[in-house]
N, C-alpha and C positions, 0 to 999 in steps of 0.2 A: 667839479672834482668828485671822483667816485670813492667808495670805501677803500678800494685797492690803492688809490692815489694817497689817501690819508695814511694808510698803513705804511706805504713806502716812505712817505715824508717823515713820519714819526720814527721809523726804524733808522733812517738816514741821520736824523737830528740827535737821536739818543744813543745810537749804537746797540740797541736791543734788537735781537733777531726778529724777523718778520712774523714768524709763527706765534711768538709770545705777544707781539703787538696786536696781531689779528684777533687772538683769543681775548685780549683785554678790551679791544674796541667792541667786539661782539658782545662781551659780557656787560659793558657799559650800556649799549643799546637795549639789550634784553632787560636790564635793571630799570631803565627809564620806562620801557613799555609796561613792565609789570607794575611799577609804581602808579603810572597813569591809569592802568586798568583797575587799580584799587582806589581810584579817586584821590591819590596823593600827588600833589604837585612836586616838581623837582626844581630846586633853586641852586644855580651855580653862580656864585658871586663873581662879578666881573665878566661873565659870559652871557647869562640870560636865564630864563625860567621856562620850563616845560610845564604848561598848565592845562587844566581841563576847562573848556568853556561850555556852558549849557545853552543850547539852542531851544528857543520856545517853539511850541506847536504852531504850525502855520498852514494856511490854505494855499494850494497850488493848483495849476491847471494842466491837464493832459491835453495838449493841443491837437494831437492826432485823433483822439476820440472825442474831443470837445466836452470833457467832463472835469469836475472839480474833485480833487483828492486832498485828504488831510495828511500832512506830514507830522508825525508825533514828535514830541519834545525828545531831544537826544543830546548826548555829550560828544564833543569833538576835541582832539588834542590840538594844542596851539603852542607856538614858541614866541616868547616876548624877550627881545634882546635887551641886555643891560645898557645903560647910558655909555659906558666906556666902549662897549662893542660897537654901538651906533656911531660914536665919534671917530672910530678907526675906519669904518666903512665909508663915511662921507667923503 
């Protein structure tokens, strides 16, 4: 399902025009991105959590050059679904 599909489905279910729904969906996504950029997790009860996971520094290999490289510690965004979300998907 794409963003356009989500907008169409919400517009059909709520009766709100597509332009307003699109603006709302894009604002939601932008708010989540900005919160995660500030290291603030986003918790949506009954749906899930958008969280920041910290990856430790590690050693990796560049196979083509046969060298070892160090990958520094970094943060990555992650989504952890709520139990009710998981039970619906099963």
